[in-house]
All heavy atoms as atom14 arrays in JSON, in Angstrom:
{
  "sequence": "MDMYVRMYVELKRTEGDNPTIVILLCVETRKDFDKYSIPNGIKQLFVSKYLISSPVS",
  "atom14_mask": [
    [1, 1, 1, 1, 1, 1, 1, 1, 0, 0, 0, 0, 0, 0],
    [1, 1, 1, 1, 1, 1, 1, 1, 0, 0, 0, 0, 0, 0],
    [1, 1, 1, 1, 1, 1, 1, 1, 0, 0, 0, 0, 0, 0],
    [1, 1, 1, 1, 1, 1, 1, 1, 1, 1, 1, 1, 0, 0],
    [1, 1, 1, 1, 1, 1, 1, 0, 0, 0, 0, 0, 0, 0],
    [1, 1, 1, 1, 1, 1, 1, 1, 1, 1, 1, 0, 0, 0],
    [1, 1, 1, 1, 1, 1, 1, 1, 0, 0, 0, 0, 0, 0],
    [1, 1, 1, 1, 1, 1, 1, 1, 1, 1, 1, 1, 0, 0],
    [1, 1, 1, 1, 1, 1, 1, 0, 0, 0, 0, 0, 0, 0],
    [1, 1, 1, 1, 1, 1, 1, 1, 1, 0, 0, 0, 0, 0],
    [1, 1, 1, 1, 1, 1, 1, 1, 0, 0, 0, 0, 0, 0],
    [1, 1, 1, 1, 1, 1, 1, 1, 1, 0, 0, 0, 0, 0],
    [1, 1, 1, 1, 1, 1, 1, 1, 1, 1, 1, 0, 0, 0],
    [1, 1, 1, 1, 1, 1, 1, 0, 0, 0, 0, 0, 0, 0],
    [1, 1, 1, 1, 1, 1, 1, 1, 1, 0, 0, 0, 0, 0],
    [1, 1, 1, 1, 0, 0, 0, 0, 0, 0, 0, 0, 0, 0],
    [1, 1, 1, 1, 1, 1, 1, 1, 0, 0, 0, 0, 0, 0],
    [1, 1, 1, 1, 1, 1, 1, 1, 0, 0, 0, 0, 0, 0],
    [1, 1, 1, 1, 1, 1, 1, 0, 0, 0, 0, 0, 0, 0],
    [1, 1, 1, 1, 1, 1, 1, 0, 0, 0, 0, 0, 0, 0],
    [1, 1, 1, 1, 1, 1, 1, 1, 0, 0, 0, 0, 0, 0],
    [1, 1, 1, 1, 1, 1, 1, 0, 0, 0, 0, 0, 0, 0],
    [1, 1, 1, 1, 1, 1, 1, 1, 0, 0, 0, 0, 0, 0],
    [1, 1, 1, 1, 1, 1, 1, 1, 0, 0, 0, 0, 0, 0],
    [1, 1, 1, 1, 1, 1, 1, 1, 0, 0, 0, 0, 0, 0],
    [1, 1, 1, 1, 1, 1, 0, 0, 0, 0, 0, 0, 0, 0],
    [1, 1, 1, 1, 1, 1, 1, 0, 0, 0, 0, 0, 0, 0],
    [1, 1, 1, 1, 1, 1, 1, 1, 1, 0, 0, 0, 0, 0],
    [1, 1, 1, 1, 1, 1, 1, 0, 0, 0, 0, 0, 0, 0],
    [1, 1, 1, 1, 1, 1, 1, 1, 1, 1, 1, 0, 0, 0],
    [1, 1, 1, 1, 1, 1, 1, 1, 1, 0, 0, 0, 0, 0],
    [1, 1, 1, 1, 1, 1, 1, 1, 0, 0, 0, 0, 0, 0],
    [1, 1, 1, 1, 1, 1, 1, 1, 1, 1, 1, 0, 0, 0],
    [1, 1, 1, 1, 1, 1, 1, 1, 0, 0, 0, 0, 0, 0],
    [1, 1, 1, 1, 1, 1, 1, 1, 1, 0, 0, 0, 0, 0],
    [1, 1, 1, 1, 1, 1, 1, 1, 1, 1, 1, 1, 0, 0],
    [1, 1, 1, 1, 1, 1, 0, 0, 0, 0, 0, 0, 0, 0],
    [1, 1, 1, 1, 1, 1, 1, 1, 0, 0, 0, 0, 0, 0],
    [1, 1, 1, 1, 1, 1, 1, 0, 0, 0, 0, 0, 0, 0],
    [1, 1, 1, 1, 1, 1, 1, 1, 0, 0, 0, 0, 0, 0],
    [1, 1, 1, 1, 0, 0, 0, 0, 0, 0, 0, 0, 0, 0],
    [1, 1, 1, 1, 1, 1, 1, 1, 0, 0, 0, 0, 0, 0],
    [1, 1, 1, 1, 1, 1, 1, 1, 1, 0, 0, 0, 0, 0],
    [1, 1, 1, 1, 1, 1, 1, 1, 1, 0, 0, 0, 0, 0],
    [1, 1, 1, 1, 1, 1, 1, 1, 0, 0, 0, 0, 0, 0],
    [1, 1, 1, 1, 1, 1, 1, 1, 1, 1, 1, 0, 0, 0],
    [1, 1, 1, 1, 1, 1, 1, 0, 0, 0, 0, 0, 0, 0],
    [1, 1, 1, 1, 1, 1, 0, 0, 0, 0, 0, 0, 0, 0],
    [1, 1, 1, 1, 1, 1, 1, 1, 1, 0, 0, 0, 0, 0],
    [1, 1, 1, 1, 1, 1, 1, 1, 1, 1, 1, 1, 0, 0],
    [1, 1, 1, 1, 1, 1, 1, 1, 0, 0, 0, 0, 0, 0],
    [1, 1, 1, 1, 1, 1, 1, 1, 0, 0, 0, 0, 0, 0],
    [1, 1, 1, 1, 1, 1, 0, 0, 0, 0, 0, 0, 0, 0],
    [1, 1, 1, 1, 1, 1, 0, 0, 0, 0, 0, 0, 0, 0],
    [1, 1, 1, 1, 1, 1, 1, 0, 0, 0, 0, 0, 0, 0],
    [1, 1, 1, 1, 1, 1, 1, 0, 0, 0, 0, 0, 0, 0],
    [1, 1, 1, 1, 1, 1, 0, 0, 0, 0, 0, 0, 0, 0]
  ],
  "atom14_positions": [
    [[113.85, 113.91, -203.97], [113.17, 112.79, -203.35], [114.01, 112.34, -202.16], [113.42, 111.93, -201.19], [113.06, 111.67, -204.33], [112.28, 110.46, -203.88], [110.39, 110.79, -203.58], [109.93, 111.22, -205.16], [0.0, 0.0, 0.0], [0.0, 0.0, 0.0], [0.0, 0.0, 0.0], [0.0, 0.0, 0.0], [0.0, 0.0, 0.0], [0.0, 0.0, 0.0]],
    [[115.35, 112.29, -202.35], [116.23, 111.84, -201.31], [116.03, 112.58, -200.11], [116.04, 111.95, -199.01], [117.69, 111.9, -201.89], [118.69, 111.26, -200.88], [118.37, 110.11, -200.32], [119.78, 111.85, -200.63], [0.0, 0.0, 0.0], [0.0, 0.0, 0.0], [0.0, 0.0, 0.0], [0.0, 0.0, 0.0], [0.0, 0.0, 0.0], [0.0, 0.0, 0.0]],
    [[115.85, 113.88, -200.12], [115.72, 114.74, -198.96], [114.44, 114.28, -198.19], [114.48, 114.14, -196.93], [115.57, 116.18, -199.34], [115.37, 117.07, -198.17], [115.03, 118.72, -198.61], [113.27, 118.62, -199.22], [0.0, 0.0, 0.0], [0.0, 0.0, 0.0], [0.0, 0.0, 0.0], [0.0, 0.0, 0.0], [0.0, 0.0, 0.0], [0.0, 0.0, 0.0]],
    [[113.32, 114.11, -198.85], [112.08, 113.75, -198.26], [112.14, 112.27, -197.56], [111.67, 112.14, -196.46], [110.92, 113.78, -199.17], [110.65, 115.07, -199.85], [110.92, 115.41, -201.09], [110.16, 116.12, -198.87], [110.73, 116.65, -201.63], [109.97, 117.35, -199.39], [110.24, 117.63, -200.76], [110.02, 118.93, -201.2], [0.0, 0.0, 0.0], [0.0, 0.0, 0.0]],
    [[112.83, 111.36, -198.18], [112.98, 110.07, -197.54], [113.85, 110.17, -196.27], [113.47, 109.56, -195.27], [113.66, 109.07, -198.54], [114.03, 107.75, -197.96], [112.63, 108.79, -199.79], [0.0, 0.0, 0.0], [0.0, 0.0, 0.0], [0.0, 0.0, 0.0], [0.0, 0.0, 0.0], [0.0, 0.0, 0.0], [0.0, 0.0, 0.0], [0.0, 0.0, 0.0]],
    [[114.92, 110.9, -196.44], [115.74, 110.95, -195.21], [115.12, 111.78, -194.03], [115.23, 111.32, -192.97], [117.16, 111.68, -195.57], [118.06, 110.75, -196.32], [119.44, 111.25, -196.61], [119.37, 112.3, -197.67], [120.06, 113.45, -197.57], [120.9, 113.63, -196.57], [119.93, 114.31, -198.47], [0.0, 0.0, 0.0], [0.0, 0.0, 0.0], [0.0, 0.0, 0.0]],
    [[114.31, 112.71, -194.42], [113.58, 113.5, -193.35], [112.51, 112.66, -192.78], [112.32, 112.55, -191.52], [112.94, 114.68, -194.0], [113.9, 115.84, -194.19], [113.04, 117.2, -195.02], [111.8, 117.7, -193.8], [0.0, 0.0, 0.0], [0.0, 0.0, 0.0], [0.0, 0.0, 0.0], [0.0, 0.0, 0.0], [0.0, 0.0, 0.0], [0.0, 0.0, 0.0]],
    [[111.83, 111.72, -193.57], [110.87, 110.91, -192.97], [111.56, 109.83, -192.06], [111.0, 109.52, -191.03], [110.18, 110.15, -194.18], [109.02, 109.21, -193.61], [107.77, 109.63, -193.28], [109.3, 107.9, -193.43], [106.86, 108.85, -192.68], [108.39, 106.94, -192.92], [107.15, 107.43, -192.55], [106.2, 106.61, -192.03], [0.0, 0.0, 0.0], [0.0, 0.0, 0.0]],
    [[112.51, 109.22, -192.51], [113.21, 108.26, -191.74], [113.7, 108.82, -190.41], [113.65, 108.25, -189.4], [114.43, 107.64, -192.47], [115.49, 106.77, -191.59], [114.03, 106.84, -193.68], [0.0, 0.0, 0.0], [0.0, 0.0, 0.0], [0.0, 0.0, 0.0], [0.0, 0.0, 0.0], [0.0, 0.0, 0.0], [0.0, 0.0, 0.0], [0.0, 0.0, 0.0]],
    [[114.22, 110.06, -190.46], [114.68, 110.67, -189.17], [113.6, 111.14, -188.25], [113.74, 110.97, -187.02], [115.68, 111.8, -189.49], [116.16, 112.5, -188.31], [117.2, 113.64, -188.65], [117.9, 113.54, -189.65], [117.23, 114.63, -187.97], [0.0, 0.0, 0.0], [0.0, 0.0, 0.0], [0.0, 0.0, 0.0], [0.0, 0.0, 0.0], [0.0, 0.0, 0.0]],
    [[112.54, 111.71, -188.83], [111.5, 112.2, -188.02], [110.33, 111.26, -187.65], [109.72, 111.51, -186.66], [110.93, 113.55, -188.73], [111.93, 114.59, -188.97], [111.42, 115.76, -189.8], [112.65, 115.15, -187.7], [0.0, 0.0, 0.0], [0.0, 0.0, 0.0], [0.0, 0.0, 0.0], [0.0, 0.0, 0.0], [0.0, 0.0, 0.0], [0.0, 0.0, 0.0]],
    [[109.99, 110.41, -188.57], [108.79, 109.59, -188.32], [108.99, 108.11, -188.16], [108.19, 107.5, -187.45], [107.94, 109.77, -189.57], [107.49, 111.21, -189.89], [106.45, 111.58, -188.88], [105.85, 112.94, -189.15], [104.86, 113.44, -188.25], [0.0, 0.0, 0.0], [0.0, 0.0, 0.0], [0.0, 0.0, 0.0], [0.0, 0.0, 0.0], [0.0, 0.0, 0.0]],
    [[110.04, 107.55, -188.68], [110.26, 106.07, -188.48], [110.55, 105.69, -187.17], [111.31, 106.37, -186.47], [111.38, 105.71, -189.56], [111.36, 104.26, -189.81], [112.38, 103.98, -190.93], [112.91, 102.68, -190.79], [113.92, 102.21, -191.51], [114.54, 102.99, -192.24], [114.19, 100.97, -191.32], [0.0, 0.0, 0.0], [0.0, 0.0, 0.0], [0.0, 0.0, 0.0]],
    [[110.0, 104.56, -186.71], [110.22, 104.13, -185.28], [111.01, 102.73, -185.37], [111.02, 102.15, -186.5], [108.95, 104.0, -184.59], [108.18, 103.02, -185.16], [108.27, 105.32, -184.4], [0.0, 0.0, 0.0], [0.0, 0.0, 0.0], [0.0, 0.0, 0.0], [0.0, 0.0, 0.0], [0.0, 0.0, 0.0], [0.0, 0.0, 0.0], [0.0, 0.0, 0.0]],
    [[111.54, 102.36, -184.23], [112.24, 101.05, -184.16], [111.24, 100.05, -184.48], [110.13, 99.93, -184.15], [112.82, 100.93, -182.77], [113.71, 99.71, -182.66], [114.32, 99.57, -181.32], [114.55, 100.69, -180.67], [114.63, 98.55, -180.91], [0.0, 0.0, 0.0], [0.0, 0.0, 0.0], [0.0, 0.0, 0.0], [0.0, 0.0, 0.0], [0.0, 0.0, 0.0]],
    [[111.74, 99.08, -185.33], [110.84, 97.97, -185.8], [110.17, 98.19, -187.09], [109.52, 97.28, -187.68], [0.0, 0.0, 0.0], [0.0, 0.0, 0.0], [0.0, 0.0, 0.0], [0.0, 0.0, 0.0], [0.0, 0.0, 0.0], [0.0, 0.0, 0.0], [0.0, 0.0, 0.0], [0.0, 0.0, 0.0], [0.0, 0.0, 0.0], [0.0, 0.0, 0.0]],
    [[110.22, 99.37, -187.66], [109.51, 99.62, -188.84], [110.37, 98.94, -190.03], [111.61, 98.87, -189.84], [109.4, 101.15, -189.23], [108.35, 101.89, -188.35], [107.53, 101.13, -187.71], [108.35, 103.21, -188.39], [0.0, 0.0, 0.0], [0.0, 0.0, 0.0], [0.0, 0.0, 0.0], [0.0, 0.0, 0.0], [0.0, 0.0, 0.0], [0.0, 0.0, 0.0]],
    [[109.67, 98.68, -191.09], [110.38, 98.12, -192.24], [111.02, 99.36, -192.95], [110.79, 100.53, -192.72], [109.4, 97.46, -193.09], [108.87, 96.11, -192.63], [109.61, 95.42, -191.97], [107.66, 95.87, -192.95], [0.0, 0.0, 0.0], [0.0, 0.0, 0.0], [0.0, 0.0, 0.0], [0.0, 0.0, 0.0], [0.0, 0.0, 0.0], [0.0, 0.0, 0.0]],
    [[112.08, 99.06, -193.86], [112.7, 100.08, -194.54], [111.73, 100.95, -195.3], [110.66, 100.39, -195.82], [113.69, 99.32, -195.56], [113.86, 98.06, -194.88], [112.58, 97.74, -194.2], [0.0, 0.0, 0.0], [0.0, 0.0, 0.0], [0.0, 0.0, 0.0], [0.0, 0.0, 0.0], [0.0, 0.0, 0.0], [0.0, 0.0, 0.0], [0.0, 0.0, 0.0]],
    [[111.97, 102.2, -195.52], [111.11, 103.19, -196.16], [111.23, 102.84, -197.68], [112.31, 102.52, -198.21], [111.51, 104.64, -195.84], [111.5, 104.81, -194.43], [110.74, 105.57, -196.59], [0.0, 0.0, 0.0], [0.0, 0.0, 0.0], [0.0, 0.0, 0.0], [0.0, 0.0, 0.0], [0.0, 0.0, 0.0], [0.0, 0.0, 0.0], [0.0, 0.0, 0.0]],
    [[110.09, 102.78, -198.38], [110.13, 102.67, -199.83], [109.61, 103.95, -200.48], [108.91, 104.77, -199.83], [109.25, 101.48, -200.26], [107.76, 101.74, -199.89], [109.76, 100.2, -199.62], [106.89, 100.75, -200.52], [0.0, 0.0, 0.0], [0.0, 0.0, 0.0], [0.0, 0.0, 0.0], [0.0, 0.0, 0.0], [0.0, 0.0, 0.0], [0.0, 0.0, 0.0]],
    [[109.96, 104.15, -201.79], [109.48, 105.19, -202.6], [108.82, 104.73, -203.79], [109.29, 103.88, -204.49], [110.67, 106.05, -202.95], [110.31, 107.24, -203.85], [111.42, 106.63, -201.72], [0.0, 0.0, 0.0], [0.0, 0.0, 0.0], [0.0, 0.0, 0.0], [0.0, 0.0, 0.0], [0.0, 0.0, 0.0], [0.0, 0.0, 0.0], [0.0, 0.0, 0.0]],
    [[107.58, 105.27, -204.06], [106.87, 105.0, -205.22], [106.66, 106.23, -206.04], [106.06, 107.28, -205.5], [105.47, 104.31, -204.87], [105.74, 103.07, -204.07], [104.62, 104.07, -206.14], [104.49, 102.43, -203.55], [0.0, 0.0, 0.0], [0.0, 0.0, 0.0], [0.0, 0.0, 0.0], [0.0, 0.0, 0.0], [0.0, 0.0, 0.0], [0.0, 0.0, 0.0]],
    [[107.14, 106.16, -207.28], [106.97, 107.41, -208.14], [106.0, 107.04, -209.18], [106.18, 106.04, -209.82], [108.33, 107.78, -208.86], [109.4, 108.43, -207.99], [110.68, 108.57, -208.91], [108.94, 109.71, -207.51], [0.0, 0.0, 0.0], [0.0, 0.0, 0.0], [0.0, 0.0, 0.0], [0.0, 0.0, 0.0], [0.0, 0.0, 0.0], [0.0, 0.0, 0.0]],
    [[104.89, 107.68, -209.27], [103.94, 107.49, -210.28], [104.03, 108.56, -211.47], [103.93, 109.73, -211.11], [102.51, 107.59, -209.69], [102.21, 106.69, -208.55], [100.85, 106.86, -207.88], [102.26, 105.19, -208.95], [0.0, 0.0, 0.0], [0.0, 0.0, 0.0], [0.0, 0.0, 0.0], [0.0, 0.0, 0.0], [0.0, 0.0, 0.0], [0.0, 0.0, 0.0]],
    [[104.33, 108.22, -212.55], [104.53, 109.06, -213.71], [103.76, 108.74, -214.96], [103.59, 107.5, -215.21], [106.16, 109.14, -214.04], [107.14, 109.54, -212.65], [0.0, 0.0, 0.0], [0.0, 0.0, 0.0], [0.0, 0.0, 0.0], [0.0, 0.0, 0.0], [0.0, 0.0, 0.0], [0.0, 0.0, 0.0], [0.0, 0.0, 0.0], [0.0, 0.0, 0.0]],
    [[103.47, 109.67, -215.62], [102.76, 109.48, -216.94], [103.68, 108.88, -217.92], [103.52, 107.94, -218.64], [102.02, 110.67, -217.43], [101.51, 110.42, -218.83], [100.89, 111.1, -216.54], [0.0, 0.0, 0.0], [0.0, 0.0, 0.0], [0.0, 0.0, 0.0], [0.0, 0.0, 0.0], [0.0, 0.0, 0.0], [0.0, 0.0, 0.0], [0.0, 0.0, 0.0]],
    [[104.84, 109.41, -217.99], [106.02, 108.91, -218.87], [107.36, 109.24, -218.02], [107.33, 109.96, -217.06], [105.97, 109.68, -220.1], [105.87, 111.19, -220.02], [105.68, 111.71, -221.52], [104.71, 111.68, -222.08], [106.71, 112.29, -221.88], [0.0, 0.0, 0.0], [0.0, 0.0, 0.0], [0.0, 0.0, 0.0], [0.0, 0.0, 0.0], [0.0, 0.0, 0.0]],
    [[108.39, 108.51, -218.49], [109.67, 108.55, -217.71], [110.64, 109.28, -218.77], [110.53, 109.25, -219.95], [110.18, 107.21, -217.36], [110.47, 106.47, -218.57], [109.23, 106.48, -216.58], [0.0, 0.0, 0.0], [0.0, 0.0, 0.0], [0.0, 0.0, 0.0], [0.0, 0.0, 0.0], [0.0, 0.0, 0.0], [0.0, 0.0, 0.0], [0.0, 0.0, 0.0]],
    [[111.65, 109.92, -218.01], [112.7, 110.52, -218.72], [114.01, 110.05, -217.92], [113.99, 110.05, -216.67], [112.66, 111.93, -218.73], [111.51, 112.48, -219.56], [111.48, 113.88, -219.71], [112.52, 114.7, -219.07], [112.41, 115.9, -218.59], [111.22, 116.49, -218.58], [113.38, 116.58, -218.11], [0.0, 0.0, 0.0], [0.0, 0.0, 0.0], [0.0, 0.0, 0.0]],
    [[115.12, 109.67, -218.58], [116.24, 109.25, -217.92], [116.85, 110.24, -216.87], [117.31, 109.93, -215.81], [117.34, 108.86, -218.9], [116.91, 107.67, -219.81], [118.0, 106.66, -219.78], [117.56, 105.54, -220.75], [117.19, 104.33, -219.96], [0.0, 0.0, 0.0], [0.0, 0.0, 0.0], [0.0, 0.0, 0.0], [0.0, 0.0, 0.0], [0.0, 0.0, 0.0]],
    [[116.74, 111.5, -217.25], [117.37, 112.53, -216.26], [116.58, 112.62, -215.06], [116.99, 112.74, -213.97], [117.55, 113.89, -217.03], [116.29, 114.43, -217.56], [115.31, 113.64, -217.79], [116.2, 115.69, -217.92], [0.0, 0.0, 0.0], [0.0, 0.0, 0.0], [0.0, 0.0, 0.0], [0.0, 0.0, 0.0], [0.0, 0.0, 0.0], [0.0, 0.0, 0.0]],
    [[115.16, 112.54, -215.27], [114.35, 112.62, -213.98], [114.58, 111.31, -213.07], [114.69, 111.5, -211.98], [112.86, 112.57, -214.53], [111.92, 112.64, -213.4], [111.69, 113.93, -212.7], [111.25, 111.58, -212.91], [110.75, 113.96, -211.72], [110.32, 111.55, -211.81], [110.14, 112.81, -211.27], [0.0, 0.0, 0.0], [0.0, 0.0, 0.0], [0.0, 0.0, 0.0]],
    [[114.74, 110.28, -213.85], [115.07, 109.03, -212.88], [116.36, 109.13, -212.23], [116.41, 108.88, -211.02], [115.04, 107.81, -213.95], [113.73, 107.5, -214.6], [112.7, 108.02, -214.11], [113.72, 106.7, -215.54], [0.0, 0.0, 0.0], [0.0, 0.0, 0.0], [0.0, 0.0, 0.0], [0.0, 0.0, 0.0], [0.0, 0.0, 0.0], [0.0, 0.0, 0.0]],
    [[117.36, 109.65, -212.97], [118.64, 109.68, -212.39], [118.67, 110.63, -211.11], [119.25, 110.22, -210.14], [119.66, 110.28, -213.46], [121.03, 110.53, -212.95], [121.96, 111.07, -213.99], [123.34, 111.38, -213.52], [124.16, 111.91, -214.43], [0.0, 0.0, 0.0], [0.0, 0.0, 0.0], [0.0, 0.0, 0.0], [0.0, 0.0, 0.0], [0.0, 0.0, 0.0]],
    [[117.98, 111.65, -211.13], [118.03, 112.61, -210.07], [116.98, 112.47, -209.01], [117.01, 113.03, -207.99], [118.13, 114.11, -210.6], [119.23, 114.38, -211.44], [119.26, 114.49, -212.75], [120.52, 114.46, -210.77], [120.41, 114.79, -213.5], [121.69, 114.67, -211.52], [121.65, 114.89, -212.94], [122.83, 115.17, -213.6], [0.0, 0.0, 0.0], [0.0, 0.0, 0.0]],
    [[116.06, 111.57, -209.32], [114.85, 111.31, -208.38], [115.16, 110.12, -207.49], [114.46, 109.9, -206.48], [113.66, 111.12, -209.19], [113.31, 112.19, -209.85], [0.0, 0.0, 0.0], [0.0, 0.0, 0.0], [0.0, 0.0, 0.0], [0.0, 0.0, 0.0], [0.0, 0.0, 0.0], [0.0, 0.0, 0.0], [0.0, 0.0, 0.0], [0.0, 0.0, 0.0]],
    [[116.16, 109.25, -207.8], [116.24, 108.11, -207.06], [117.22, 108.36, -205.83], [118.25, 109.01, -205.98], [116.88, 106.98, -207.84], [116.03, 106.61, -209.05], [117.27, 105.76, -207.02], [116.69, 105.91, -210.09], [0.0, 0.0, 0.0], [0.0, 0.0, 0.0], [0.0, 0.0, 0.0], [0.0, 0.0, 0.0], [0.0, 0.0, 0.0], [0.0, 0.0, 0.0]],
    [[116.76, 108.03, -204.6], [117.57, 108.42, -203.4], [119.06, 107.68, -203.47], [119.11, 106.62, -204.03], [116.73, 107.87, -202.24], [115.31, 107.74, -202.75], [115.45, 107.4, -204.22], [0.0, 0.0, 0.0], [0.0, 0.0, 0.0], [0.0, 0.0, 0.0], [0.0, 0.0, 0.0], [0.0, 0.0, 0.0], [0.0, 0.0, 0.0], [0.0, 0.0, 0.0]],
    [[119.95, 108.4, -202.91], [121.21, 107.81, -202.88], [121.32, 106.55, -202.03], [120.66, 106.47, -201.0], [122.29, 108.74, -202.18], [122.5, 110.03, -203.05], [122.45, 109.95, -204.3], [122.72, 111.25, -202.45], [0.0, 0.0, 0.0], [0.0, 0.0, 0.0], [0.0, 0.0, 0.0], [0.0, 0.0, 0.0], [0.0, 0.0, 0.0], [0.0, 0.0, 0.0]],
    [[122.19, 105.64, -202.54], [122.38, 104.4, -201.79], [121.36, 103.29, -201.93], [121.42, 102.32, -201.31], [0.0, 0.0, 0.0], [0.0, 0.0, 0.0], [0.0, 0.0, 0.0], [0.0, 0.0, 0.0], [0.0, 0.0, 0.0], [0.0, 0.0, 0.0], [0.0, 0.0, 0.0], [0.0, 0.0, 0.0], [0.0, 0.0, 0.0], [0.0, 0.0, 0.0]],
    [[120.42, 103.56, -202.87], [119.34, 102.55, -203.14], [120.06, 101.39, -203.86], [120.58, 101.56, -205.02], [118.22, 103.08, -203.92], [117.53, 104.21, -203.17], [117.31, 101.99, -204.44], [116.83, 103.62, -201.97], [0.0, 0.0, 0.0], [0.0, 0.0, 0.0], [0.0, 0.0, 0.0], [0.0, 0.0, 0.0], [0.0, 0.0, 0.0], [0.0, 0.0, 0.0]],
    [[119.92, 100.19, -203.3], [120.58, 99.05, -203.93], [119.58, 98.35, -204.77], [120.03, 97.67, -205.71], [121.04, 98.06, -202.82], [122.09, 98.64, -201.87], [123.43, 98.68, -202.62], [124.45, 99.15, -201.55], [125.46, 99.99, -201.95], [0.0, 0.0, 0.0], [0.0, 0.0, 0.0], [0.0, 0.0, 0.0], [0.0, 0.0, 0.0], [0.0, 0.0, 0.0]],
    [[118.37, 98.35, -204.45], [117.3, 97.78, -205.38], [116.34, 98.8, -205.9], [115.83, 99.6, -205.27], [116.47, 96.86, -204.46], [117.28, 95.62, -203.81], [116.41, 94.81, -202.88], [115.49, 95.31, -202.32], [116.63, 93.51, -202.86], [0.0, 0.0, 0.0], [0.0, 0.0, 0.0], [0.0, 0.0, 0.0], [0.0, 0.0, 0.0], [0.0, 0.0, 0.0]],
    [[116.18, 98.64, -207.11], [115.28, 99.48, -207.97], [114.51, 98.71, -208.81], [115.05, 97.91, -209.57], [116.11, 100.55, -208.78], [115.3, 101.51, -209.65], [114.39, 102.42, -208.76], [116.22, 102.35, -210.47], [0.0, 0.0, 0.0], [0.0, 0.0, 0.0], [0.0, 0.0, 0.0], [0.0, 0.0, 0.0], [0.0, 0.0, 0.0], [0.0, 0.0, 0.0]],
    [[113.26, 98.87, -208.68], [112.25, 98.04, -209.52], [111.42, 99.14, -210.37], [110.84, 100.14, -209.91], [111.36, 97.26, -208.63], [112.06, 96.45, -207.77], [112.31, 96.79, -206.36], [112.54, 95.18, -208.19], [113.05, 95.89, -205.57], [113.22, 94.28, -207.37], [113.38, 94.66, -205.98], [0.0, 0.0, 0.0], [0.0, 0.0, 0.0], [0.0, 0.0, 0.0]],
    [[111.27, 98.81, -211.62], [110.54, 99.78, -212.51], [109.48, 98.92, -213.25], [109.75, 97.74, -213.6], [111.55, 100.36, -213.63], [110.71, 101.1, -214.6], [112.61, 101.07, -212.88], [0.0, 0.0, 0.0], [0.0, 0.0, 0.0], [0.0, 0.0, 0.0], [0.0, 0.0, 0.0], [0.0, 0.0, 0.0], [0.0, 0.0, 0.0], [0.0, 0.0, 0.0]],
    [[108.28, 99.44, -213.32], [107.25, 98.75, -214.04], [106.45, 99.76, -214.82], [106.4, 100.91, -214.4], [106.38, 97.97, -213.01], [105.3, 97.29, -213.66], [0.0, 0.0, 0.0], [0.0, 0.0, 0.0], [0.0, 0.0, 0.0], [0.0, 0.0, 0.0], [0.0, 0.0, 0.0], [0.0, 0.0, 0.0], [0.0, 0.0, 0.0], [0.0, 0.0, 0.0]],
    [[105.86, 99.3, -215.79], [105.05, 100.17, -216.65], [103.6, 99.63, -216.55], [103.32, 98.45, -216.78], [105.47, 100.16, -218.13], [104.75, 101.07, -218.99], [105.31, 101.0, -220.38], [104.63, 102.03, -221.32], [105.23, 102.11, -222.58], [0.0, 0.0, 0.0], [0.0, 0.0, 0.0], [0.0, 0.0, 0.0], [0.0, 0.0, 0.0], [0.0, 0.0, 0.0]],
    [[102.75, 100.52, -216.33], [101.35, 100.2, -216.07], [100.47, 100.97, -217.24], [100.74, 102.0, -217.54], [100.82, 100.63, -214.79], [101.26, 99.89, -213.58], [102.52, 100.3, -212.92], [100.75, 98.76, -213.28], [103.13, 99.7, -211.91], [101.38, 97.95, -212.15], [102.48, 98.48, -211.55], [102.96, 97.7, -210.45], [0.0, 0.0, 0.0], [0.0, 0.0, 0.0]],
    [[99.68, 100.21, -217.72], [98.65, 100.72, -218.73], [97.31, 100.97, -218.1], [96.79, 99.94, -217.51], [98.52, 99.86, -219.93], [99.84, 99.61, -220.7], [99.51, 98.68, -221.85], [100.35, 100.94, -221.33], [0.0, 0.0, 0.0], [0.0, 0.0, 0.0], [0.0, 0.0, 0.0], [0.0, 0.0, 0.0], [0.0, 0.0, 0.0], [0.0, 0.0, 0.0]],
    [[96.8, 102.08, -218.15], [95.45, 102.5, -217.62], [94.45, 102.2, -218.63], [94.53, 102.72, -219.73], [95.42, 103.8, -217.09], [96.45, 104.17, -216.01], [93.98, 104.14, -216.52], [96.52, 105.42, -215.63], [0.0, 0.0, 0.0], [0.0, 0.0, 0.0], [0.0, 0.0, 0.0], [0.0, 0.0, 0.0], [0.0, 0.0, 0.0], [0.0, 0.0, 0.0]],
    [[93.45, 101.39, -218.28], [92.4, 101.13, -219.24], [91.15, 101.11, -218.5], [91.04, 100.82, -217.27], [92.53, 99.77, -219.95], [92.61, 98.75, -219.05], [0.0, 0.0, 0.0], [0.0, 0.0, 0.0], [0.0, 0.0, 0.0], [0.0, 0.0, 0.0], [0.0, 0.0, 0.0], [0.0, 0.0, 0.0], [0.0, 0.0, 0.0], [0.0, 0.0, 0.0]],
    [[89.99, 101.32, -219.15], [88.66, 101.38, -218.52], [87.88, 100.2, -219.08], [88.1, 99.79, -220.2], [87.94, 102.71, -218.79], [87.89, 102.98, -220.26], [0.0, 0.0, 0.0], [0.0, 0.0, 0.0], [0.0, 0.0, 0.0], [0.0, 0.0, 0.0], [0.0, 0.0, 0.0], [0.0, 0.0, 0.0], [0.0, 0.0, 0.0], [0.0, 0.0, 0.0]],
    [[87.03, 99.63, -218.26], [86.3, 98.49, -218.71], [85.43, 98.75, -219.96], [84.89, 99.92, -220.0], [85.39, 98.14, -217.59], [85.78, 99.07, -216.46], [86.66, 100.07, -217.0], [0.0, 0.0, 0.0], [0.0, 0.0, 0.0], [0.0, 0.0, 0.0], [0.0, 0.0, 0.0], [0.0, 0.0, 0.0], [0.0, 0.0, 0.0], [0.0, 0.0, 0.0]],
    [[85.36, 97.8, -220.81], [84.53, 98.06, -222.02], [82.97, 97.54, -221.65], [82.86, 96.54, -221.09], [84.97, 97.19, -223.13], [84.09, 97.3, -224.43], [86.38, 97.58, -223.47], [0.0, 0.0, 0.0], [0.0, 0.0, 0.0], [0.0, 0.0, 0.0], [0.0, 0.0, 0.0], [0.0, 0.0, 0.0], [0.0, 0.0, 0.0], [0.0, 0.0, 0.0]],
    [[82.1, 98.48, -222.02], [80.68, 98.19, -221.68], [79.98, 97.19, -222.66], [80.35, 97.29, -223.9], [79.85, 99.42, -221.64], [80.46, 100.36, -220.63], [0.0, 0.0, 0.0], [0.0, 0.0, 0.0], [0.0, 0.0, 0.0], [0.0, 0.0, 0.0], [0.0, 0.0, 0.0], [0.0, 0.0, 0.0], [0.0, 0.0, 0.0], [0.0, 0.0, 0.0]]
  ]
}
């Protein structure tokens, strides 16, 4: 993930753009996946759990 973020920042980001963010959508989490997926130097990390539900008829 870190490689993609750095490439995007270098190749696509322009002056005046806000900092690049990363959103990982996962069915479930694993500590090793989280550890190696988070870009280096990230000072703020927010984690949330979402439950998907369908409306009841």
